N, C-alpha and C positions, 0 to 999 in steps of 0.2 A: 515390486522392484525396490522401492524405498526401504521396505522392511528388510530385504536381503542386504542392502547396503548398510543399514543400521547394525545388523548382526555382524557384518564384516568389520565395521568400525570397532565394535565392542570386542570382537575376537582379537583383532590385531592390537588393540590397545591393551588388552589383558596380557597377551604374550610379551609385548614390549615392556610393560611395567614389571612383570614377573622377572624377566631377564635383567632389567635395570635394578630391581631390588636385590637380586642375587649377586650383583657386582661387588658391593662393599664387603659382603661375607667372603667372597672369593679373594678379594684383595687383602682382607684381614688374615686369611690363611697364609698369604705370601709374607705379610709382616711377621706373623708368628714364626715362620720358617727362618727368616733373616735373624730375628731375635734369638731363636734357638741356636742358630749357628754361632752367633756372637757369644752367647753364654757357654755353649758346649766347648768352644775353642779354649776357654779359660780354665776348663776342668781337666783333671788328670785322666789320661786314657785308662780304660780297663775298669773304671768304677761303674756301678749301676746308678741310675737316676736318683734313687733314694739315698745312696751313700753320698753322692755329690751334694744333694740338698742338705744332708745332715752336716757335712763338712762346712758348708756356708754358715749354718747356724752356730757351729762350734767356734767359728772365727768371728762371731758377732755381726754377721751380715744377715740378720733375720728378714729384713724387708726384701732383699734380693732373693733370699731363699723362698719366701712366699711367692714372689713373681715367677721364679724358676719352676716352682712346683706346678704351676698352671701351664708350663711350656713343655712341648714334646722335643727335648734336646737329647743329644747323645754325647756324653763326656769325651772330650778330646777330638770331636768331629766339628769342623767349621761349617760355614754356610753352604748349603746344597744349591748352588746356582742353577743347576740343571732343573731341579724341581721348581725353584722360584721362576725360572723362565717359562716352564710349562704352565704354571699357575697364571702368570701374566698373559701368556698366549690365550689361555682359556678365557680370561677376563676380557681380552681384546675381542675375541670371537663373540662372546656374550653381548658386549656393548655394540658391536657391529650389527649383529642380528637385531638387537633392540632398536637401533637407529633405523635399520631398513624397514622394520615393521612400522616404526613411527612415520617414515616417509610414505609408505603405502597407505597407512591410515589417513594421513593428511590428504592424499589424493581422493580416497573414498569419501572423506568428509566434504571436500570441495564439491565433488560430484553430487553428493546427497543434498547439500545446502542449495546449490544452484538449481537442482530439480525442484526442491521445495519452493524456491523463489519463483520459478517458472509457474508452478501450480498455483501459488498465491496470487501472482499477477493475473493469471487466467481466471481464478475465482473472483477477483475484484472486477475484471472486465465483464464476466457473466453477470455479476451482481448489479453492476451499473445498468446493464441492459434490462434488468428485471425491476429496477426501482421505479416507482411512479414519478410523474412529473412534479408532484407536490413536494417530493424530497428535494429536488433541485431548486424548487422555488424558495425553500427555506435555507439552503446552504450556499454560501458564496462559492463561486467557481474556483477561486484560488485555494480555498480550504479543501475542496474535493481533490484538486490536483496535488496538493501537498500530501494528503493521505495516500494517494495512489502512486506517488513517485518518491518523495523524500522519506516518508515513514516506512514504506516497504524496503527501500534501499538501506535505511538505518537498521531495520530488523535483520536483513540479510548480512550486513557488515558485522552486526553484533554476534550473530550466530557463527560467522566465519572466524571471528577473532576469539570466541570464547568456547565454542562447542568442544573442540579437541582438548583445550587446556583444562576445562572443568571436568570433562570425562576422565582424562588421564590423571588429573589431580586427585579425584575421588578414589580411583583404583590404586594410585600410588600411596595414598594415606592408609588404605586397608592393608596393602602389601607390606608397607613399612612397619605398621603396628604389629603385624604378625611376626616379622623378623625381630622387632624390638623385644616382644614378649619371649621369643625363643632364646634370645641372648641373655636378657636380664629382666625379669618381671618387675623388680624394684625400680630400675631406671625407667622402664616403660610407664609405670604408674606415676613417677615424677613428671614425665613428659605429659601425661594425660591431665595432670592437675591444671594446666593452662587452657585445656580445651573448653571448659565451660565459660571461661573468661572471653575466649575468642568468639564463641557462639553468641554470648550476650552482647558483646561489642558490635558484632555484625548485625544483629537484630536491631540494635539501637540506631546504628547508622542507616540501615535500610529504611526504618520508619521515618527518619528525618529526610532522607534523600528522595524517596519515591515521589512524594507530591511535587517536589521541585522539578524532577525530570518530566512529570506530566505537564506541569506549567510551562516548561521550556518548549515542549513540542506543540502544545496548544498555541503558545505565542508565535512559534514558527509558522503555524498554519495561518494565523491572523496576519502576520507580516506578508506572507506570500499572497494572501487574498487581497491585501492592500496594493501590493506591487502589480498584480495581475489587473486589478481594477484601474489603477492609474495608467498602466500601459495601454490597456484597451481603449480607454477614453482620453489618451494623451492630447488629441486635437482639442477636445473640449476643455481640458485643463489649461492649455495654452491660450485658447480663445478667451477665457474668462480670467486669465492672469492669476490662476490659483496654484502656481508652482510652489510658492512659499508655503502655503497651507498644506499642500501635499507633502512637501519636504518635512514640515513640522510633524505631520501625522506619522510619516515614516520614522522620523527620529524618535517619536514616542514609542512606537512598536519596537524599534531597535533597542531602545533603552530598557524596555520591559524584558526583551529577550536576553540582553546582557545581564540583567539582574538575576533572572531565573537561572540562566546558564551558569553564572558564577556561583550561585548558591548550590546548585546541583553538583557541580564539579568539585567545589571546595569541600562540601560535606562528605561526598563519596571518597575524596582524596585522603580523608583522615584515616581510612582503613589501612593503607599501606604502611605509614609510620607506626601505627598502633600494632600491627602484626609483627613488624620488625622488632619493636621494643619487647613484646612478649616472647618472640623467638629468641632474642638475645638473653633474656632472663633464663629461659629454659636451657639454653646452651651452657650458660655458666653453671647452673645446678647440675646438669648431666656431667660436665667436665669435673666438677669437684667431687661428686659422689662416685663417679666412675674411677677417678684417681685413687680414692680411698679404697674402693673395691679391689683394684689392682694391687695396691700396697698390702692389703690383707690376704691376697691370694684367692679372692673370690672370682676374679675374672682375669683373662689373659689380656695382654696389651692389644693384640689383634682384635679381640672382641670389643674392647673399649673404642678402638679406632673405628671399627665398623659401626658401633652404636652411635658414635658422634656423627658419622656420616649419615646414618639413618635419622638422627635427630634433626640434622640440617635438612634432609629430604622431607621430613615430616613438617617442618616449619615452612619449607619452600612452597608446597602446594597451597598452604593457607595464605601465605603472602601473595602468591600468584592469583588466587581467587580474589583476594582483597584488591589487588591492582586492577582486576577486571570488573570490579564491582560497579564502577560508573558506567562501563559499557553495557553490562547486563541490565542495569536499571534504565538506561536510555533505550535499550532495545525493547524492554517490557512496556515502557511508556508508549513507544511507537506502535507496538503490537496491539495495545489496547485501543488505540485510535483506528487501526486498520480493522480490528474485529468489531468495533462499533459500527463501521460502515458495513461489514459483512452481516451484522446482526440486524441492520435496519429493516423495517417491515417492507415486504415486497408487494408489488401489485398482484391482484388476484390471478391465479393460474388460469391458463386457457383450458377449455374442456378437452378431455382426452379424446372423446368421440364427437366430432363435429356433426350435428344432425343433418345439415343441408350442404350440398355442393351444387351450386347453380350451374346449369348448362348455359344459361343466358340470364344475366341479371337485368331487370327492367329499370330499377332505380327509384321505386316508390319508398318514401321516407315518412315515418309517422312518429311523432312525439306524443306519448300517452301519459298525462299527469306527471310530468318530469319535475322533480325537485332536486336541487343541487346546492350545496354549501361548501365553500372552501374551509370555513371554520364552523363548527357546530352551532355556535351562538350568533353567527352573522348570516342571516338569510340572503340569498342572491337570486336564484330562480326557484319560484314556488308554483307548483301545480300547473305547469305549462303544457298545453296540448297543441299540436300542429300536424297538418297532413300536407305533404307535397307530392303531387302526381309525377310520374315518370316524364322526363324531358322538359320539365318546367324550370324556369329560372326564377329564383326567389332572392330578393335583395333584403338585407337586414340593415337598418339604420337606427340611429339613436345616439344619445349623449354618451360620453366616455363613462365606462363602468356600468353600462346598462345590461351587460351580459351577452353582447353580440358574439365576441370571439369565444366565450365560454360555451355557447350553444354548439358551435362547430367542433370545439374540442371534445365535447361530450359525444358527438357523432363519430369521431375518430377514436373514441375510448382512450383519450389521453388522461381523462379522469373518469372515475366510476360514479354513477348516479347515487344520490342519497336515497331516492325512491322513484318509482315509476319505471318506464322502459321506453326504449327506442327500437322501432321495428324497421327492418329493411326488407322490402318485398314480403312483409308479413312475418319475418323471422326476427326474434329478439337478438340484437347484436351482442348481448352479454353471453349468448350461447355459442358465439363464433370465435374462432381463433383470431387474435388481433392482426396477425400478418395477412390472413385471408381477407379480413375486412378492409384493411388499409390498402391492400393491393388493388382494390376497386375504386379507391378514392384518390383523386389528385388534388394537391393543395399548394397554393402559392401564398406565402406569408408576406406580411408587410415588411418584416425584417428579413432581408435576403441573407442567404448563407451559401458560400462557395467553399469548395475543398481545394487543397493544394494539388495542382495538376493542370492539364490542358483544358481549354474551353470545351473541346469535344468530349473529354471525359466527364466534365461537369454536367453537360447536357445529357450524356449517355447514362448518367446516374439514375435517370428516371425510368430506364428500362434495361434490365440486364441482357447482354447479348445483342444489343441493337447495332445495326450496321452504320457505316459512315454516311451512307445515303439517307438513311432514316434520321440521323442526327441533323444533317443539313436541311432536310425537309421540315423538321420541327423548328429549326432556327428561322427558316423563311416564313413559316406560319406565324411565328411570334415577332416577325420584323426585326430579328437580330442578325440576320445573315449579312446585311449591308455593312454594319459597323464591324462585325467580326472579320470580314475580308479586308478591312482597312488596317488591321493590326499586322505587325511585322511577320508573324508566322500563321496568320489566319486562325483556323480552328486548332492548330497545334501550338498556339501561344500559351505559355505556362503562366499561371497566376497562382497567388497564394490564397490562404483562407480569408485574408482581408480584401481580396479582389484588387490588389494594387495594379494600376495601369488601366483600369476601366472605371467609369463613373457609376454612381449609385443607380441611375436609370438603366445603364447598360447591364449592371448586375441583375437588376430586376427582369430585364428581357431574357437573360440567360436562364433564370429560374422559371420563367413562364414557358420558355422553350422546353425545359425539363418536364414541365407538367404536360405540354403537348405530346411529348414523346411517350409518356406513360399511358396515354389513351385510356383515361379513366371512365368509369360509368357515372360516377358522381364527381363533380368539380366544386372545389371550395376556393374562393378568392378572397383573401383577407387583406383589403386595401392594396390589391396587387398593382394598381396603377398610380400609387401615391408618389412614386419617385421618378416618374417620367414626365416629359414635357407634354404640352397640349396636343401637338401634332402626333406624337408617338402614342398618346393616350387614345386618340381617335382610331389610329391604325390597330392598336391592341383591342379596342372595343369591337372592331370589325372581325378581327381574328377570333376573339372570344365568342362572338356570335356564331361563327362557323364551328368552333370547337364545342360550344354548348348545345349545338343542334342534336336533338335526340338524347341529350344527357341531362340529368338532374343537376342543377347548379345552385350553389349558395354563394351570394356575393355580399361581402361586408364592405360598406363604403361610407365615407363621410361627405365626399363630394357627390351631391345628388345628381349632377349632370351625367355621371357614369352609369346610373341605374334607371334612366327614364324608360328604357325598353324592356325592363324586367316584367315577367308575367305577373308577379305579385311582389309587393313591398311590405315588409313587416317593420313596424315601428316599435322598438323596445324601450321601456323605461323601468328601472328598478327590477330587472329580471323577469318582466312580464310583457306580453305582446299587448300594446294598448291600441294599436290601429293596424289595419291590414287592407290592402287593395291595390289597384293600379295607380300609376303616377297621376294621371289626370283626375281620377276620382278622388284621390286623397287631397289634391290641391283644392278642389272644389269644396270638399268637406270642411275645410277650415280648421282641422284639428292639429295635433302635434306635428304631423308631417308638413302641413301647410306653413306652420310657424318656422320650422327648420328651413323650408324652401325660401320663405320670405327673408329670413335672416341671411342666408347665403346670397340671395339676389341683391339685397340691400347692401351687403358688404362689397359685392362685385361693382355695383353702381358707385359706391363711395370711393372705391379704388380708382375707377375711371375718372 
């Protein structure tokens, strides 16, 4: 479809330019007719053209004789206003059709560009869903938002403002050159003398301006990243009184953007005056030489008039392209940033033919010699092996950075293993489609995340097509029903992605209810009770015990009181399992777990 639109744009543009180029030649014909009438009226009737010209020479009017020689006049006959009117009518029709084609071309260009923009946004959206989490770990969120919004908008606006003008300008240059050579090859060559100067000047300005535009949009991305970061953490900024430092950082980014933007616009702005100056020099040369050619009888006045119009038309597209230079360079810089995102390495593709479709998944999980590194030179998990039987609850504890969350991220295939494999009911999860795998795993993160919408919609996100009754049952199981019903509109209360109107603990209850509703085979709880009070924690533990019955559960916790009843506790240090067993056995063993337990108990006593 886009190809047909592009062909339509080129066809309409070509027709419009051809008619527009024919206009000056037609008007030149009208000028010649008027001049012929003026000259013929001064001649004696009955003479031939040759006799009339010879009489002028005999009377010492050689220049006028040369001019008259190139004119189709009739001695004694004045201006043929009927013919002049017909010529002007033809010119009017030609320009009207040209303008209509231009309008139709503009509509097609707008349609084409907007469809291209729609496809580009869709491609970026699909690309974002295919990028690994490691990409988002390295990129500031504001930078990604800037590429997917500001840069795409700038590309679209640049195309909208320049596509028609540049296309028509190139066609106009070709058409005008053809007409100029038709009228006078000499004057056409004089006009072309300035073309190499224009090309060299454009190349020089382009080389200077392009890095500045790239810097401008990179700085824009950094500025947006800073604003997004400060807005997201505005409570923390205010709590620590860092408003002044935040403002200074913003001012620095803003100053860099001002500097790069000024350089980019100033350098590219040189093109306009430069093209105007070269065009004026060309105009003077054409006028002088053209006048001499008319005086010598080499050209008619109408041809010179038409050529001067063509000369201005030839310089016009060059000046127009020059004026659009900054927009083009800005669009190119933004396009490069968008295509950098589109060219980023994607996560490995899902297998085309999934070998296993479970009728009923039991939930046995095995880690076989698993090795994983975020960075090749920095070891994290090395040669880890673990086997979890179906329906067992496994708690994972250890110091920060030990690899606890990484372990479950690998189970969900948020990251790919460096080596080894993870088996689910004896099947390597690397051979499964990610959606198929994750549909069987429910996860409650330490950092809660809600979407803009009602509370019922947020809970229902855990299972597509769930009924209101199922949503409320899940909320009751997570002990969220009571506080939800105290809200002004209950389950229909609208919240934003920041969860305004509900506390951190209540947001966590909503996310736990979401996990209840998904009814997973494997349950992953990453500090799921870290944001709730002690009483709610006890209630959630009871609910989790019911939810985890018959399900394989992984519980990541720092508060050891929440994992006393786990079937097995894994103690991780430096990416390895250093201790494993039940709570009571590990306390008696006096190892790392016992030291963690004693440290928390001693802290609790000290606080009392």
